[in-house]
Biopython code that builds the backbone (N, CA, C, O; Angstrom):
import numpy as np
from Bio.PDB.StructureBuilder import StructureBuilder

atoms = [
    (1, "UNK", "N", (-2.943, -20.462, -5.396)),
    (1, "UNK", "CA", (-2.121, -19.437, -4.983)),
    (1, "UNK", "C", (-2.282, -18.709, -3.645)),
    (1, "UNK", "O", (-3.376, -18.218, -3.367)),
    (2, "UNK", "N", (-1.313, -18.620, -2.858)),
    (2, "UNK", "CA", (-1.355, -17.991, -1.618)),
    (2, "UNK", "C", (-0.688, -16.553, -1.738)),
    (2, "UNK", "O", (0.157, -16.298, -2.596)),
    (3, "UNK", "N", (-1.108, -15.711, -0.872)),
    (3, "UNK", "CA", (-0.311, -14.398, -0.949)),
    (3, "UNK", "C", (-0.382, -13.511, 0.423)),
    (3, "UNK", "O", (-0.773, -13.998, 1.484)),
    (4, "UNK", "N", (-0.048, -12.439, 0.311)),
    (4, "UNK", "CA", (0.140, -11.585, 1.526)),
    (4, "UNK", "C", (-1.534, -11.564, 2.303)),
    (4, "UNK", "O", (-2.569, -11.836, 1.696)),
    (5, "UNK", "N", (-1.451, -11.198, 3.669)),
    (5, "UNK", "CA", (-2.582, -11.005, 4.294)),
    (5, "UNK", "C", (-3.389, -9.873, 4.005)),
    (5, "UNK", "O", (-2.893, -8.779, 3.736)),
    (6, "UNK", "N", (-4.844, -10.129, 4.057)),
    (6, "UNK", "CA", (-5.699, -8.782, 3.543)),
    (6, "UNK", "C", (-6.527, -8.719, 4.609)),
    (6, "UNK", "O", (-7.156, -9.691, 5.029)),
    (7, "UNK", "N", (-6.572, -7.460, 5.145)),
    (7, "UNK", "CA", (-7.467, -7.088, 6.276)),
    (7, "UNK", "C", (-8.990, -7.063, 5.758)),
    (7, "UNK", "O", (-9.382, -6.303, 4.873)),
    (8, "UNK", "N", (-9.671, -7.857, 6.330)),
    (8, "UNK", "CA", (-11.177, -8.023, 6.090)),
    (8, "UNK", "C", (-12.143, -7.094, 6.975)),
    (8, "UNK", "O", (-13.305, -6.968, 6.589)),
    (9, "UNK", "N", (-11.748, -6.475, 8.072)),
    (9, "UNK", "CA", (-12.577, -5.973, 8.853)),
    (9, "UNK", "C", (-12.068, -5.452, 10.151)),
    (9, "UNK", "O", (-11.288, -6.194, 10.748)),
    (10, "UNK", "N", (-12.346, -4.401, 10.652)),
    (10, "UNK", "CA", (-12.000, -3.873, 11.881)),
    (10, "UNK", "C", (-13.164, -3.384, 12.517)),
    (10, "UNK", "O", (-13.849, -2.572, 11.894)),
    (11, "UNK", "N", (-13.529, -3.765, 13.733)),
    (11, "UNK", "CA", (-14.891, -3.593, 14.381)),
    (11, "UNK", "C", (-14.462, -2.769, 15.795)),
    (11, "UNK", "O", (-13.434, -3.208, 16.310)),
    (12, "UNK", "N", (-14.959, -1.895, 16.336)),
    (12, "UNK", "CA", (-14.575, -1.297, 17.542)),
    (12, "UNK", "C", (-16.005, -1.348, 18.611)),
    (12, "UNK", "O", (-17.024, -0.708, 18.355)),
    (13, "UNK", "N", (-15.880, -2.052, 19.582)),
    (13, "UNK", "CA", (-16.987, -2.139, 20.476)),
    (13, "UNK", "C", (-17.075, -1.687, 21.755)),
    (13, "UNK", "O", (-15.982, -1.705, 22.320)),
    (14, "UNK", "N", (-18.074, -1.246, 22.489)),
    (14, "UNK", "CA", (-18.074, -0.732, 23.722)),
    (14, "UNK", "C", (-18.127, -1.846, 24.486)),
    (14, "UNK", "O", (-19.042, -2.653, 24.323)),
    (15, "UNK", "N", (-17.061, -2.055, 25.507)),
    (15, "UNK", "CA", (-16.854, -3.164, 26.373)),
    (15, "UNK", "C", (-16.933, -2.969, 27.912)),
    (15, "UNK", "O", (-16.729, -1.811, 28.276)),
    (16, "UNK", "N", (-17.163, -3.786, 28.784)),
    (16, "UNK", "CA", (-16.548, -3.690, 30.107)),
    (16, "UNK", "C", (-15.748, -4.956, 30.436)),
    (16, "UNK", "O", (-15.851, -6.020, 29.826)),
    (17, "UNK", "N", (-14.934, -4.712, 31.481)),
    (17, "UNK", "CA", (-14.008, -5.758, 31.780)),
    (17, "UNK", "C", (-14.353, -6.889, 32.304)),
    (17, "UNK", "O", (-14.333, -7.172, 33.502)),
    (18, "UNK", "N", (-14.740, -7.692, 31.238)),
    (18, "UNK", "CA", (-15.133, -9.303, 31.558)),
    (18, "UNK", "C", (-15.148, -9.924, 30.565)),
    (18, "UNK", "O", (-14.907, -9.331, 29.513)),
    (19, "UNK", "N", (-15.432, -11.301, 30.558)),
    (19, "UNK", "CA", (-15.369, -12.281, 29.294)),
    (19, "UNK", "C", (-16.530, -11.896, 28.235)),
    (19, "UNK", "O", (-17.692, -11.569, 28.477)),
    (20, "UNK", "N", (-15.967, -12.013, 27.169)),
    (20, "UNK", "CA", (-17.014, -11.780, 25.945)),
    (20, "UNK", "C", (-16.637, -13.019, 24.919)),
    (20, "UNK", "O", (-15.518, -13.458, 24.653)),
    (21, "UNK", "N", (-17.897, -13.432, 24.441)),
    (21, "UNK", "CA", (-17.553, -14.382, 23.190)),
    (21, "UNK", "C", (-17.991, -13.526, 21.937)),
    (21, "UNK", "O", (-18.876, -12.672, 21.874)),
    (22, "UNK", "N", (-17.206, -13.944, 21.039)),
    (22, "UNK", "CA", (-17.324, -13.070, 19.513)),
    (22, "UNK", "C", (-17.641, -14.269, 18.694)),
    (22, "UNK", "O", (-16.833, -15.197, 18.669)),
    (23, "UNK", "N", (-18.895, -14.331, 17.935)),
    (23, "UNK", "CA", (-19.335, -15.394, 17.072)),
    (23, "UNK", "C", (-19.203, -14.872, 15.562)),
    (23, "UNK", "O", (-19.748, -13.820, 15.230)),
    (24, "UNK", "N", (-18.658, -15.439, 14.898)),
    (24, "UNK", "CA", (-18.459, -15.129, 13.339)),
    (24, "UNK", "C", (-18.734, -16.401, 12.510)),
    (24, "UNK", "O", (-18.457, -17.562, 12.812)),
    (25, "UNK", "N", (-19.288, -15.972, 11.491)),
    (25, "UNK", "CA", (-19.300, -17.064, 10.324)),
    (25, "UNK", "C", (-18.465, -16.760, 9.262)),
    (25, "UNK", "O", (-18.468, -15.646, 8.738)),
    (26, "UNK", "N", (-17.508, -17.976, 8.787)),
    (26, "UNK", "CA", (-16.640, -17.767, 7.792)),
    (26, "UNK", "C", (-16.929, -18.576, 6.473)),
    (26, "UNK", "O", (-17.101, -19.787, 6.616)),
    (27, "UNK", "N", (-16.996, -18.092, 5.313)),
    (27, "UNK", "CA", (-17.509, -19.094, 4.246)),
    (27, "UNK", "C", (-16.983, -18.261, 2.902)),
    (27, "UNK", "O", (-16.007, -17.516, 2.809)),
    (28, "UNK", "N", (-17.957, -18.639, 1.899)),
    (28, "UNK", "CA", (-17.393, -18.225, 0.587)),
    (28, "UNK", "C", (-18.618, -17.519, -0.019)),
    (28, "UNK", "O", (-19.680, -17.669, 0.585)),
    (29, "UNK", "N", (-18.608, -16.823, -1.053)),
    (29, "UNK", "CA", (-19.491, -15.965, -1.723)),
    (29, "UNK", "C", (-20.318, -16.578, -2.736)),
    (29, "UNK", "O", (-21.223, -15.953, -3.290)),
    (30, "UNK", "N", (-20.046, -17.743, -2.987)),
    (30, "UNK", "CA", (-20.829, -18.622, -4.008)),
    (30, "UNK", "C", (-20.298, -18.021, -5.445)),
    (30, "UNK", "O", (-21.087, -17.919, -6.385)),
    (31, "UNK", "N", (-19.101, -17.680, -5.552)),
    (31, "UNK", "CA", (-18.741, -17.142, -6.765)),
    (31, "UNK", "C", (-17.495, -17.848, -7.408)),
    (31, "UNK", "O", (-16.546, -17.184, -7.825)),
    (32, "UNK", "N", (-17.529, -19.198, -7.471)),
    (32, "UNK", "CA", (-16.459, -20.064, -7.905)),
    (32, "UNK", "C", (-15.060, -19.824, -7.280)),
    (32, "UNK", "O", (-14.068, -20.019, -7.982)),
    (33, "UNK", "N", (-14.938, -19.433, -6.065)),
    (33, "UNK", "CA", (-13.734, -19.222, -5.364)),
    (33, "UNK", "C", (-13.590, -20.553, -4.403)),
    (33, "UNK", "O", (-14.190, -20.722, -3.342)),
    (34, "UNK", "N", (-12.645, -21.467, -5.027)),
    (34, "UNK", "CA", (-12.427, -22.624, -4.610)),
    (34, "UNK", "C", (-10.955, -22.789, -3.740)),
    (34, "UNK", "O", (-9.925, -22.189, -4.048)),
    (35, "UNK", "N", (-11.059, -23.534, -2.831)),
    (35, "UNK", "CA", (-9.659, -23.824, -2.200)),
    (35, "UNK", "C", (-9.629, -23.430, -0.713)),
    (35, "UNK", "O", (-10.597, -22.928, -0.141)),
    (36, "UNK", "N", (-8.360, -23.714, -0.089)),
    (36, "UNK", "CA", (-8.251, -23.668, 1.315)),
    (36, "UNK", "C", (-8.268, -22.031, 1.599)),
    (36, "UNK", "O", (-7.663, -21.252, 0.863)),
    (37, "UNK", "N", (-8.897, -21.682, 2.547)),
    (37, "UNK", "CA", (-8.820, -20.262, 3.026)),
    (37, "UNK", "C", (-8.793, -20.463, 4.618)),
    (37, "UNK", "O", (-9.256, -21.441, 5.206)),
    (38, "UNK", "N", (-8.132, -19.300, 5.235)),
    (38, "UNK", "CA", (-8.063, -19.023, 6.404)),
    (38, "UNK", "C", (-8.433, -17.596, 6.927)),
    (38, "UNK", "O", (-8.080, -16.536, 6.411)),
    (39, "UNK", "N", (-9.241, -17.764, 8.091)),
    (39, "UNK", "CA", (-9.545, -16.116, 8.541)),
    (39, "UNK", "C", (-8.717, -16.136, 9.990)),
    (39, "UNK", "O", (-8.689, -17.128, 10.718)),
    (40, "UNK", "N", (-8.160, -15.084, 10.239)),
    (40, "UNK", "CA", (-7.738, -14.777, 11.692)),
    (40, "UNK", "C", (-8.413, -13.786, 12.393)),
    (40, "UNK", "O", (-8.712, -12.719, 11.856)),
    (41, "UNK", "N", (-8.691, -14.064, 13.611)),
    (41, "UNK", "CA", (-9.475, -12.890, 14.253)),
    (41, "UNK", "C", (-8.857, -12.829, 15.588)),
    (41, "UNK", "O", (-8.648, -13.795, 16.323)),
    (42, "UNK", "N", (-8.507, -11.244, 15.893)),
    (42, "UNK", "CA", (-7.842, -10.652, 16.918)),
    (42, "UNK", "C", (-8.818, -9.919, 17.857)),
    (42, "UNK", "O", (-9.657, -9.143, 17.399)),
    (43, "UNK", "N", (-8.694, -10.186, 19.257)),
    (43, "UNK", "CA", (-9.688, -9.314, 19.959)),
    (43, "UNK", "C", (-8.800, -9.413, 21.464)),
    (43, "UNK", "O", (-8.535, -10.450, 22.072)),
    (44, "UNK", "N", (-8.463, -8.104, 21.826)),
    (44, "UNK", "CA", (-7.610, -8.046, 23.153)),
    (44, "UNK", "C", (-6.392, -8.775, 22.915)),
    (44, "UNK", "O", (-5.697, -8.528, 21.929)),
    (45, "UNK", "N", (-6.086, -9.680, 23.778)),
    (45, "UNK", "CA", (-4.773, -10.302, 23.515)),
    (45, "UNK", "C", (-5.044, -11.847, 22.920)),
    (45, "UNK", "O", (-4.132, -12.664, 22.800)),
    (46, "UNK", "N", (-6.256, -12.083, 22.614)),
    (46, "UNK", "CA", (-6.507, -13.400, 22.132)),
    (46, "UNK", "C", (-6.633, -13.353, 20.549)),
    (46, "UNK", "O", (-7.010, -12.376, 19.902)),
    (47, "UNK", "N", (-6.252, -14.576, 20.047)),
    (47, "UNK", "CA", (-6.371, -14.845, 18.491)),
    (47, "UNK", "C", (-7.122, -16.071, 18.162)),
    (47, "UNK", "O", (-7.323, -16.832, 19.108)),
    (48, "UNK", "N", (-7.550, -16.392, 17.064)),
    (48, "UNK", "CA", (-8.383, -17.462, 16.686)),
    (48, "UNK", "C", (-8.002, -17.652, 15.112)),
    (48, "UNK", "O", (-8.096, -16.648, 14.405)),
    (49, "UNK", "N", (-7.654, -18.654, 14.627)),
    (49, "UNK", "CA", (-7.503, -19.066, 13.181)),
    (49, "UNK", "C", (-8.554, -19.991, 12.815)),
    (49, "UNK", "O", (-8.797, -21.030, 13.428)),
    (50, "UNK", "N", (-9.201, -19.551, 11.737)),
    (50, "UNK", "CA", (-10.672, -20.445, 11.402)),
    (50, "UNK", "C", (-10.303, -20.999, 9.746)),
    (50, "UNK", "O", (-10.371, -20.261, 8.763)),
    (51, "UNK", "N", (-10.009, -22.081, 9.720)),
    (51, "UNK", "CA", (-9.811, -22.726, 8.349)),
    (51, "UNK", "C", (-11.084, -22.995, 7.690)),
    (51, "UNK", "O", (-12.108, -23.346, 8.276)),
    (52, "UNK", "N", (-10.952, -22.803, 6.383)),
    (52, "UNK", "CA", (-12.268, -23.074, 5.725)),
    (52, "UNK", "C", (-11.992, -23.595, 4.318)),
    (52, "UNK", "O", (-11.372, -22.875, 3.535)),
    (53, "UNK", "N", (-12.393, -24.741, 3.971)),
    (53, "UNK", "CA", (-12.147, -25.366, 2.524)),
    (53, "UNK", "C", (-13.241, -25.058, 1.785)),
    (53, "UNK", "O", (-14.280, -25.649, 2.079)),
    (54, "UNK", "N", (-13.257, -24.261, 0.878)),
    (54, "UNK", "CA", (-14.391, -23.767, -0.057)),
    (54, "UNK", "C", (-14.440, -24.495, -1.242)),
    (54, "UNK", "O", (-13.434, -24.828, -1.869)),
    (55, "UNK", "N", (-15.688, -24.773, -1.591)),
    (55, "UNK", "CA", (-16.013, -25.377, -2.932)),
    (55, "UNK", "C", (-16.508, -24.614, -3.811)),
    (55, "UNK", "O", (-16.899, -25.090, -4.877)),
    (56, "UNK", "N", (-16.590, -23.288, -3.544)),
    (56, "UNK", "CA", (-16.973, -22.186, -4.382)),
    (56, "UNK", "C", (-18.534, -22.022, -4.746)),
    (56, "UNK", "O", (-18.907, -21.345, -5.704)),
    (57, "UNK", "N", (-19.477, -22.770, -3.812)),
    (57, "UNK", "CA", (-20.769, -22.725, -4.170)),
    (57, "UNK", "C", (-21.407, -22.200, -3.184)),
    (57, "UNK", "O", (-22.636, -22.264, -3.223)),
    (58, "UNK", "N", (-20.808, -21.596, -2.137)),
    (58, "UNK", "CA", (-21.626, -20.971, -0.994)),
    (58, "UNK", "C", (-21.537, -21.917, 0.121)),
    (58, "UNK", "O", (-21.442, -23.123, -0.107)),
    (59, "UNK", "N", (-21.562, -21.427, 1.362)),
    (59, "UNK", "CA", (-21.455, -22.135, 2.437)),
    (59, "UNK", "C", (-20.758, -21.416, 3.576)),
    (59, "UNK", "O", (-20.150, -20.365, 3.371)),
    (60, "UNK", "N", (-20.843, -21.982, 4.793)),
    (60, "UNK", "CA", (-20.055, -21.206, 5.889)),
    (60, "UNK", "C", (-19.575, -22.267, 7.006)),
    (60, "UNK", "O", (-20.000, -23.422, 6.987)),
    (61, "UNK", "N", (-18.711, -21.833, 7.930)),
    (61, "UNK", "CA", (-18.559, -22.447, 9.021)),
    (61, "UNK", "C", (-18.457, -21.625, 10.369)),
    (61, "UNK", "O", (-17.550, -20.793, 10.374)),
    (62, "UNK", "N", (-19.121, -21.700, 11.354)),
    (62, "UNK", "CA", (-19.314, -20.941, 12.567)),
    (62, "UNK", "C", (-17.936, -21.045, 13.406)),
    (62, "UNK", "O", (-17.307, -22.097, 13.521)),
    (63, "UNK", "N", (-17.598, -19.958, 13.909)),
    (63, "UNK", "CA", (-16.280, -20.200, 15.066)),
    (63, "UNK", "C", (-16.727, -19.042, 16.211)),
    (63, "UNK", "O", (-17.475, -18.069, 16.115)),
    (64, "UNK", "N", (-16.046, -19.503, 17.178)),
    (64, "UNK", "CA", (-16.253, -18.500, 18.423)),
    (64, "UNK", "C", (-14.780, -18.246, 18.936)),
    (64, "UNK", "O", (-13.878, -19.065, 19.113)),
    (65, "UNK", "N", (-14.793, -17.105, 19.093)),
    (65, "UNK", "CA", (-13.378, -16.293, 19.645)),
    (65, "UNK", "C", (-13.580, -15.794, 21.230)),
    (65, "UNK", "O", (-14.110, -14.707, 21.460)),
    (66, "UNK", "N", (-13.248, -16.423, 22.001)),
    (66, "UNK", "CA", (-13.281, -16.107, 23.444)),
    (66, "UNK", "C", (-12.319, -15.276, 23.905)),
    (66, "UNK", "O", (-11.153, -15.632, 23.732)),
    (67, "UNK", "N", (-12.570, -14.103, 24.530)),
    (67, "UNK", "CA", (-11.717, -13.059, 24.932)),
    (67, "UNK", "C", (-12.090, -12.307, 26.251)),
    (67, "UNK", "O", (-13.204, -12.301, 26.773)),
    (68, "UNK", "N", (-11.101, -11.751, 26.645)),
    (68, "UNK", "CA", (-11.631, -10.763, 28.125)),
    (68, "UNK", "C", (-11.291, -9.395, 27.557)),
    (68, "UNK", "O", (-10.226, -9.096, 27.017)),
    (69, "UNK", "N", (-12.217, -8.698, 27.728)),
    (69, "UNK", "CA", (-12.200, -7.152, 27.437)),
    (69, "UNK", "C", (-11.443, -6.450, 28.690)),
    (69, "UNK", "O", (-11.780, -6.508, 29.873)),
    (70, "UNK", "N", (-10.379, -5.801, 28.147)),
    (70, "UNK", "CA", (-9.495, -5.373, 29.318)),
    (70, "UNK", "C", (-9.748, -3.689, 29.437)),
    (70, "UNK", "O", (-9.142, -3.051, 30.298)),
    (71, "UNK", "N", (-10.575, -3.111, 28.614)),
    (71, "UNK", "CA", (-10.888, -1.658, 28.520)),
    (71, "UNK", "C", (-12.357, -1.509, 28.128)),
    (71, "UNK", "O", (-13.128, -2.415, 27.811)),
    (72, "UNK", "N", (-12.596, -0.220, 28.208)),
    (72, "UNK", "CA", (-14.028, 0.145, 27.773)),
    (72, "UNK", "C", (-14.469, -0.009, 26.286)),
    (72, "UNK", "O", (-15.633, -0.008, 25.887)),
    (73, "UNK", "N", (-13.179, -0.161, 25.430)),
    (73, "UNK", "CA", (-13.408, -0.526, 24.098)),
    (73, "UNK", "C", (-12.472, -1.396, 23.667)),
    (73, "UNK", "O", (-11.287, -1.285, 23.978)),
    (74, "UNK", "N", (-13.019, -2.492, 22.786)),
    (74, "UNK", "CA", (-12.513, -3.565, 22.360)),
    (74, "UNK", "C", (-12.335, -3.357, 20.860)),
    (74, "UNK", "O", (-13.305, -2.897, 20.258)),
    (75, "UNK", "N", (-11.198, -3.643, 20.159)),
    (75, "UNK", "CA", (-11.173, -3.543, 18.809)),
    (75, "UNK", "C", (-11.258, -5.163, 18.383)),
    (75, "UNK", "O", (-10.755, -5.942, 19.192)),
    (76, "UNK", "N", (-11.754, -5.626, 17.383)),
    (76, "UNK", "CA", (-11.958, -6.925, 16.892)),
    (76, "UNK", "C", (-11.252, -6.889, 15.304)),
    (76, "UNK", "O", (-11.614, -5.970, 14.569)),
    (77, "UNK", "N", (-10.447, -7.692, 14.885)),
    (77, "UNK", "CA", (-9.755, -7.456, 13.626)),
    (77, "UNK", "C", (-9.996, -8.954, 12.968)),
    (77, "UNK", "O", (-9.865, -10.008, 13.590)),
    (78, "UNK", "N", (-10.364, -8.831, 11.621)),
    (78, "UNK", "CA", (-10.308, -10.070, 10.892)),
    (78, "UNK", "C", (-9.389, -9.732, 9.735)),
    (78, "UNK", "O", (-9.429, -8.688, 9.083)),
    (79, "UNK", "N", (-8.435, -10.898, 9.541)),
    (79, "UNK", "CA", (-7.516, -10.987, 8.473)),
    (79, "UNK", "C", (-7.653, -12.195, 7.836)),
    (79, "UNK", "O", (-7.884, -13.210, 8.494)),
    (80, "UNK", "N", (-7.518, -12.227, 6.390)),
    (80, "UNK", "CA", (-7.488, -13.311, 5.592)),
    (80, "UNK", "C", (-6.066, -13.687, 5.358)),
    (80, "UNK", "O", (-5.392, -12.823, 4.798)),
    (81, "UNK", "N", (-5.471, -14.811, 5.676)),
    (81, "UNK", "CA", (-4.148, -15.010, 5.396)),
    (81, "UNK", "C", (-3.891, -16.032, 4.150)),
    (81, "UNK", "O", (-2.786, -16.418, 3.769)),
    (82, "UNK", "N", (-5.127, -16.375, 3.615)),
    (82, "UNK", "CA", (-4.979, -17.084, 2.296)),
    (82, "UNK", "C", (-5.874, -16.312, 1.528)),
    (82, "UNK", "O", (-6.796, -15.679, 2.042)),
    (83, "UNK", "N", (-5.598, -16.342, 0.089)),
    (83, "UNK", "CA", (-6.460, -16.116, -0.869)),
    (83, "UNK", "C", (-6.322, -17.028, -2.163)),
    (83, "UNK", "O", (-5.206, -17.510, -2.354)),
    (84, "UNK", "N", (-7.235, -17.293, -2.987)),
    (84, "UNK", "CA", (-7.094, -18.187, -4.118)),
    (84, "UNK", "C", (-7.638, -17.353, -5.414)),
    (84, "UNK", "O", (-7.938, -16.159, -5.383)),
    (85, "UNK", "N", (-7.703, -18.123, -6.449)),
    (85, "UNK", "CA", (-8.218, -17.664, -7.623)),
    (85, "UNK", "C", (-9.579, -18.297, -8.189)),
    (85, "UNK", "O", (-9.748, -19.494, -7.960)),
    (86, "UNK", "N", (-10.371, -17.741, -8.767)),
    (86, "UNK", "CA", (-11.887, -18.286, -9.087)),
    (86, "UNK", "C", (-11.416, -19.353, -10.172)),
    (86, "UNK", "O", (-10.488, -19.206, -10.968)),
    (87, "UNK", "N", (-12.171, -20.351, -10.047)),
    (87, "UNK", "CA", (-12.088, -21.481, -10.799)),
    (87, "UNK", "C", (-12.671, -21.251, -12.345)),
    (87, "UNK", "O", (-12.422, -21.952, -13.326)),
    (88, "UNK", "N", (-13.377, -20.267, -12.291)),
    (88, "UNK", "CA", (-13.880, -19.799, -13.768)),
    (88, "UNK", "C", (-13.191, -18.580, -14.346)),
    (88, "UNK", "O", (-13.473, -18.201, -15.483)),
    (89, "UNK", "N", (-12.358, -18.000, -13.651)),
    (89, "UNK", "CA", (-11.632, -16.673, -14.006)),
    (89, "UNK", "C", (-10.241, -16.740, -13.293)),
    (89, "UNK", "O", (-10.126, -16.193, -12.197)),
    (90, "UNK", "N", (-9.273, -17.329, -13.814)),
    (90, "UNK", "CA", (-7.901, -17.608, -13.293)),
    (90, "UNK", "C", (-7.347, -16.058, -13.113)),
    (90, "UNK", "O", (-6.374, -15.994, -12.362)),
    (91, "UNK", "N", (-7.739, -14.946, -13.602)),
    (91, "UNK", "CA", (-7.144, -13.706, -13.427)),
    (91, "UNK", "C", (-7.789, -12.900, -12.298)),
    (91, "UNK", "O", (-7.380, -11.755, -12.104)),
    (92, "UNK", "N", (-8.759, -13.406, -11.542)),
    (92, "UNK", "CA", (-9.400, -12.964, -10.526)),
    (92, "UNK", "C", (-9.180, -13.623, -9.226)),
    (92, "UNK", "O", (-9.614, -14.762, -9.053)),
    (93, "UNK", "N", (-8.467, -12.927, -8.192)),
    (93, "UNK", "CA", (-8.182, -13.334, -6.912)),
    (93, "UNK", "C", (-9.766, -13.276, -6.031)),
    (93, "UNK", "O", (-10.723, -12.556, -6.318)),
    (94, "UNK", "N", (-9.678, -14.145, -5.043)),
    (94, "UNK", "CA", (-10.915, -14.127, -4.155)),
    (94, "UNK", "C", (-10.212, -14.857, -2.862)),
    (94, "UNK", "O", (-9.149, -15.459, -2.707)),
    (95, "UNK", "N", (-11.266, -14.530, -2.044)),
    (95, "UNK", "CA", (-10.855, -15.099, -0.635)),
    (95, "UNK", "C", (-12.244, -15.321, 0.148)),
    (95, "UNK", "O", (-13.367, -15.285, -0.354)),
    (96, "UNK", "N", (-11.924, -15.547, 1.433)),
    (96, "UNK", "CA", (-13.160, -15.596, 2.473)),
    (96, "UNK", "C", (-14.056, -14.481, 2.748)),
    (96, "UNK", "O", (-13.672, -13.328, 2.550)),
    (97, "UNK", "N", (-15.316, -14.759, 3.226)),
    (97, "UNK", "CA", (-16.259, -13.801, 3.551)),
    (97, "UNK", "C", (-16.684, -13.914, 4.844)),
    (97, "UNK", "O", (-17.056, -15.023, 5.228)),
    (98, "UNK", "N", (-16.702, -12.973, 5.596)),
    (98, "UNK", "CA", (-17.024, -12.779, 7.035)),
    (98, "UNK", "C", (-18.366, -12.440, 7.167)),
    (98, "UNK", "O", (-18.776, -11.574, 6.395)),
    (99, "UNK", "N", (-19.221, -12.970, 8.044)),
    (99, "UNK", "CA", (-20.616, -12.436, 8.188)),
    (99, "UNK", "C", (-21.054, -12.925, 9.618)),
    (99, "UNK", "O", (-20.477, -13.742, 10.336)),
    (100, "UNK", "N", (-22.241, -12.211, 9.861)),
    (100, "UNK", "CA", (-22.945, -12.659, 11.186)),
    (100, "UNK", "C", (-22.264, -12.421, 12.505)),
    (100, "UNK", "O", (-22.508, -13.174, 13.448)),
    (101, "UNK", "N", (-21.438, -11.432, 12.625)),
    (101, "UNK", "CA", (-20.594, -11.145, 13.684)),
    (101, "UNK", "C", (-21.390, -10.641, 14.894)),
    (101, "UNK", "O", (-22.008, -9.578, 14.840)),
    (102, "UNK", "N", (-21.367, -11.522, 16.136)),
    (102, "UNK", "CA", (-22.094, -11.328, 17.168)),
    (102, "UNK", "C", (-21.333, -11.287, 18.457)),
    (102, "UNK", "O", (-20.490, -12.159, 18.667)),
    (103, "UNK", "N", (-21.574, -10.286, 19.391)),
    (103, "UNK", "CA", (-20.789, -10.393, 20.801)),
    (103, "UNK", "C", (-21.952, -10.674, 21.797)),
    (103, "UNK", "O", (-23.079, -10.185, 21.721)),
    (104, "UNK", "N", (-21.485, -11.567, 22.773)),
    (104, "UNK", "CA", (-22.205, -12.101, 23.769)),
    (104, "UNK", "C", (-21.463, -11.969, 25.132)),
    (104, "UNK", "O", (-20.522, -12.705, 25.428)),
    (105, "UNK", "N", (-21.952, -10.972, 25.958)),
    (105, "UNK", "CA", (-21.072, -10.614, 27.315)),
    (105, "UNK", "C", (-21.573, -11.905, 28.161)),
    (105, "UNK", "O", (-22.706, -12.377, 28.068)),
    (106, "UNK", "N", (-20.607, -12.365, 28.949)),
    (106, "UNK", "CA", (-20.692, -13.329, 30.046)),
    (106, "UNK", "C", (-20.149, -12.735, 31.204)),
    (106, "UNK", "O", (-18.954, -12.473, 31.343)),
    (107, "UNK", "N", (-21.194, -12.486, 32.184)),
    (107, "UNK", "CA", (-20.934, -11.796, 33.445)),
    (107, "UNK", "C", (-20.339, -13.073, 34.461)),
    (107, "UNK", "O", (-20.796, -14.202, 34.285)),
    (108, "UNK", "N", (-19.432, -12.862, 35.391)),
    (108, "UNK", "CA", (-19.103, -13.764, 36.251)),
    (108, "UNK", "C", (-18.333, -15.019, 35.766)),
    (108, "UNK", "O", (-18.303, -16.048, 36.441)),
    (109, "UNK", "N", (-17.657, -14.880, 34.462)),
    (109, "UNK", "CA", (-17.037, -16.104, 34.198)),
    (109, "UNK", "C", (-15.397, -15.622, 34.181)),
    (109, "UNK", "O", (-14.511, -16.451, 33.973)),
]
sb = StructureBuilder()
sb.init_structure("model")
sb.init_model(0)
sb.init_chain("A")
sb.init_seg("    ")
for serial, (resi, resn, name, xyz) in enumerate(atoms, 1):
    if name == "N":
        sb.init_residue(resn, " ", resi, " ")
    sb.init_atom(name, np.array(xyz, "f"), 0.0, 1.0, " ", f" {name:<3s}", serial, name[0])
structure = sb.get_structure()
């Protein structure tokens, strides 16, 4: 089952005007949530779609969003554009988990 987008997280970071990499892990919570999932990340004017095929047993996939900070503050947003139902409870909707978000500043790129 697929449904409307769900906002997972909005983070606001102090930045300077240069390139930044944002690292994130997308996975499942080991809660019988199986199926195709997608997380979209937005930072500045850049976007990234991270597909993840969940087996419902835990696991993750690393992704990198490269963006250029254009002000002293940058908002990073994560949306889930797919959700599914748990294989052990068809009345419970579930979706991806985001974790281990890191920012790395790259001067001179």
